[in-house]
N, C-alpha and C positions, 0 to 999 in steps of 0.2 A: 624711370623711363623704360617702358617695355621695348624689347628688341624686335623690330619689324622684320618681315621676310626680306624686305629690300636691304635692310642693314646686314642680314646674314649673307645675302648674295654679294654685297659689296666687300664683305670680309673675305669671302672665297676668292673673288677677283683680285683683291689686294695681295692675298697669299701667293697666288699664281704669278702676278706681275712682279712684285718685289722679291719673291722667293727665287725667281729666275735671274734677277739683277745681280745677286751676289756672285755667282760663278761667272757671269758676264764681266763684272768689274775685275775679277781675278784674271780673266783672259785679256781684257783691255789693258791691264797693267803691264802686260808683256810688250805692248806697243807704245804706251803713253804714260807719262808721269801722273801721279794722283791728282795734282792740281789741274793739269791739262784735261784730265778726264772730267773733273768738276766743271771746268770752264766750258768744255764742249757741251756738257749736259745743259747748262743754263742758257747758253747761246742758242742751241737748237730748240730748246723748249720755249724760249722767248719768241722765236720766229713762229713756231706752231701756235702758241697761245694768242699772239697778236693777229695772226691770220684768222683764227677762229672767232676772235672778238671784233674783227675789223678795226683794229687799232685802239680799242677801248681798254682801259684798265682802271682799277680803283687804287687810290693812294691815301696815305695818312700815316700818323705816327705809329699806330698799332700795326698797320700793314707792314711798315718798315721793320719794326721789331720782329714780327713773325718771319719776314724774309731773311733777316740776319740769322736768327736762331734755327729756323726750319729748313733753310736752303743753304746760305753761304757757309756758315760755320759747320752745319751738319754735313754738307757735301765734303768739306775738307777733312773732317774727322772720319767720315764714313769711308772715303776712298783711301786715305792713308792707313786706316785701321785694317781694311780688307787686304790691301797690298802687302802689309807687314804681318798678317796673320798666317799661320801654317795651313789653315783651312778656312775658306770663306764662310762656312757654316758657323765657325767660332766667332767671327766678326759679327755675323747676324745675331748670334745669341747675346753678345754684349751690348749691341745697339738696342736690343729689345729688353733691356733693363728699364726702358722708358716708362712702362706702366707703373713700376715701383716709384720712380721719380714723380710721375703725375699724381699718384696718391699722396705722397709726402707734401708736394707743393699745394695741392688742393686742401689738405688738412690744415696746413699752415695758414691758408687764406680763409679758413672757417667753413669749409664745405662739410655737409652732413653725409657721411659715407656709411652705407650699410655694411654690417659685418660680413654678409655673404659675398658682397663685391670685393671687399678687402681680402677675405680668405681665398676667393677664387684667383685673384691676381697673385697672392703669395704662393699658392700651390703651383700656379703656372710658372712663376719665377723659379720655384724650387726645381721644376723640371728642367729649365734651361741651365740652372746651376749644376744639376747632375750631369748634364751633357758636357758642360765646359770642364768639369773635373777630370775628364778623360784626356785633356790636352794641357800642355804647359802654358802658364800665364806669361804672355809675351808683351812687348811694347805695343804691338798691334791690338792686343786685347784691351790694354789700358786706354788707348786712343779711341777705340770703338765705344768703351764705357762712357767717355766724355761726350761722344756723339749722342748717346742715349739721353744724357742730361740736357743737352741743348735742344733736342727734339721735344723733350717733355716741356721745357719752358715755352717753346713756340706753340705747342698744342694747347696748353692752359690759357695762354693769351688769346689765341684764336677762339677757343671755346667760350671764353668769358667776354671778350670785347667785340669780335667781328664775325661771329658765327653765321650771321645772316648775309654775309657778303656773297656776291656772285663768284662762284668758284673759278670759272675761267678767267674773269677779269682780275681776280686776286692773284692767280698764278702767273698771269702776264706781268703784273707789277713786281712780285717777289723774285721772279726770274731775272727781270731787267735790273733791279737794284743789286742783285748778287754779283753781277758782272764786274763793276768797279771795285767791289770788296775783294774779289778773287784775284784780280790782276796783279797786285803787289806780291802775291804768293807764287806766281808762275815760275820764277827762277829756281824755286826750291826743287832740287833733284830733277831738273827738267830733262826730258828726253821724249822723242817722238819718232817712231818708225813709220814713215808714210807708205802706205800700200792700199790697194783696194780692200783688202781684208780688214786692216786697221780702221779705215774710214767707215766701212760697213758696220763693224762691231760698235764703234763709238756712236754712230747714228742710231743703231738699234737700241743701244743702252739708253740714249737720251729719250727716244720716243717711248720706250717701254717703262723705264723707271721714273723718268721726270714728268712726262706728259700724262701717260695713262696712270702711273702710280700716284702722283700728287692730286689729280682730279678725283681719283677713287678715295684717297685718304681724307681729304677735306670734306668730301661728300659723306663719308662715314662719320666724321666728327659731328657734322650738322645733323645727321640722322640719329645717331646713337648717344651723343655726348662724349666728352673727352675720356672719361674713365672706361666706359664699355668699349669704345673704339680702340683704346690703347690695349685693353685686355684681348680684344679680338685680333689685334695685330700680332699677337704671339703665335698665330698660325704661320707667320712668315718664316721664322727660323726653322720651324718643322719642315716647311716646303723647301727651304734652301738646302737642307740635307738631300732631299729627293732630287732637286735640280742639279746639285753639285755632283751627285752620282751619275745622272744622265749626261751632263755636259763635260765633266772632268774625270769621271770614274773614281771619285773620292767615295770610298765605302764607309758608311756610318759605323761607328763602333757600337758595341752592345750597350754601353752607358748612354750613348747618344739616342739610341732607339728607346731605351727605358725613359730617359728624360723627356723625349718627345711625347710619349704616351701620358706621362704625368702632366705635362704642359697642356695637352688637349683636355684632360680632366679638369684642370683649373679654369680653362676657358669655358667649358660647359657649365661649371658651377656659377660663374659670373653671369653668363648670358641667359641661363635658365631661371634666374632669380624671379623675375616678374611673371614668368609663365607659371611657376609653382605657386607663387603667391595668389595668382588668379584662380587656382584650382581649390584653394583652401576655403 
């Protein structure tokens, strides 16, 4: 499948939106516990999506599974991982092992994968591995790695089963079904400092990462397919270093810069596959 200009634009938007969300999660964790952040995100996004769809949503077994893996479990692991990581950029890196898991799952399911696509993703992942080697491997890193696995499972199911779903109506449903799943986890390390600042940050995070981010992500998978969309998403951890510097003044290390460059090369190899094939 050729990568369209629309697909490339979606990848850039996703990098900006989700790249900004990691330092915002780190800031939000000063005011609210990880599960509360997750709950706030799905409640606010449910309201937004239901307003946009005028109360309509799609539902079914596959939609439920995607909601569990891509939102409920993913939100828990993402927010715990980011809160417990020394640098939100490191959490982003481990979450974005997702393309590797997508390739493994697709191969197990019998997908025909081109060597160029696989090599591009592996090179991209090598870049993020170089970046993470500059930091200690923490509990937050391991939790974020599990988040990458759950995201990959949800992505494969969406791409194979419900790719033609209405994106807004799908997001309305998966946000709603995530609420009762998250409720039992709320008491875990619960805290909430109520202030105009904390409320503003939580609302901004929900609108940015959950509403704009998930609409962009599912649109990317529909446009590009699961493997190319996952490879393109490797732009996000690169952008998270930039946004972490802007918002938190976390300065990337030399290895993080080198790793980011290698990651960009891997993404280019994967996304340029069909363009090069067309020239031959």
